[in-house]
N, C-alpha and C positions, 0 to 999 in steps of 0.2 A: 549605434545606435545606443545609448547605455539602459540598462537592464536595469532592476530597482527589487530585489527581495525584500519584502516584510514577514516579522516574525512575531506572532502574537501570544499572549501568556493566558489561560481561559482558567479564572477561576473558580474552581468546581466548590460546592459540597461532600460529605461522605460519601455518599449513597451513588451520585455521578462516578467519581474517583473509583469506585469500587468497579461499577459498570463498566467504565473503558480498560480497568486493569481484567476483565474477563473479554471485552472485546482485541484486545491485544494477544491474550490468549489463543481465543478462535483463532483468530490471524496467524497469528504461529504455524497453528496445526494442520492450517490451508496449506501454507506455503510447504511446510514438510510433506503434507500428505503428494502435494506437488511432485513433488520433487521425485517425489517414491514412485508416482505411478509415469513420470517422465524414463525415469532408467527402470524401470520394468516395461516399459513398450519397446526404447531399447535396446534391451539381453534379448529382447521374442522377436521382435521385426525386424532389427537393425537399421532405427531409423526414430527419433526420438518427438514427441507431439509440441505440431506444429502451435500460434500464436491463438488461432481461434478455436483449434481440441481441448488445451487451456482452459479458455476464457467458459467454455462449454464446461468441461472438467467440472469445476468453479461451479457453476452452476447450477450441476446435477445434483451434487454434492452439498449444497446450501437449501435444494428438492429435498431431498433422502433424511436429512436430520433438522430436526426445530431447535436443533440450539445453534447450529451459525445460521438459523432465519433470526437470531437479532443483530444480523452481520446486513445491509444494504447490496443490492446487486452488486451497483456500484464500485462498493470500496470492492465487494469478493473479486471481481473481476480486476480490479488496480491490482490485486494482491497476484492475481496470474499475470499478468503485463509487469510487474514487478521479478517476478521469477523467469518472466520467457528474456527481460531484458539482463539481466545476472547472467542469465546459457549465453546468452548469444555475445558478452563478452567473454567469456571463456571460450569459445571458437572464432575470436578474432582474437586471439592472444592476448591482451590486454588485463586477464583475472585468472584469481581460479575455476573451478568447478564450487559452486554454490555450495556452501556446508547445510545441514541441517540445524533452524535454528532451535534456543532455547527461548520459551515465555517470554523466560525476563530483560533477553537482550533486542527484543522483536520491540523496537520502541515509538513507532507512526503508524494509522494508520492515514490515507488517503482520500476524502472525499469529496469527489468532484462535481459537486452539485450540492452542494449544505445550505442551510437556511439562517447563512450568518447576513449579518446585518449591521453595515458600517453607521457610528453617530458620531458626530458632528465632527470638525477638523481643524487641524493640525501645520502649523508650514513647517514644514522644511529646509534645509542646506545645504543642497548638493550641489560642492564642484563651485561655490561662490556665489550660485545662483539662488535665489530664493523661492519654491514653489512650493501649490500648496495641496497636500495630498491628505486621502479622506480616510482613516480611520479610524 
């Protein structure tokens, strides 16, 4: 079964661009906080945090600090999942231990259920066949 990936470019004004940059910075801070917390619990208890505990920690961070409430709860949980998967790849010997992220190198946020609207139809030729994709 072929998989199809779509890439979108969002054109935004200066105010929206600044808001997105601020959200990326907050996401980076949450990622680093999860990393530090996981290392702390591993050193203290001898085992790291589970995926559920990481997700709960991110939600607790979001409740405690008003600055983190700019991010949606699903986005914050996705950051926890991203860290957990990076750490899981380390334990499977597929990658190095997750490094501390710098704000200017944190590139993306994932919105699992966002209010995107698909407008218009355009035909795309994939492997010699013509299909209609909505974007």
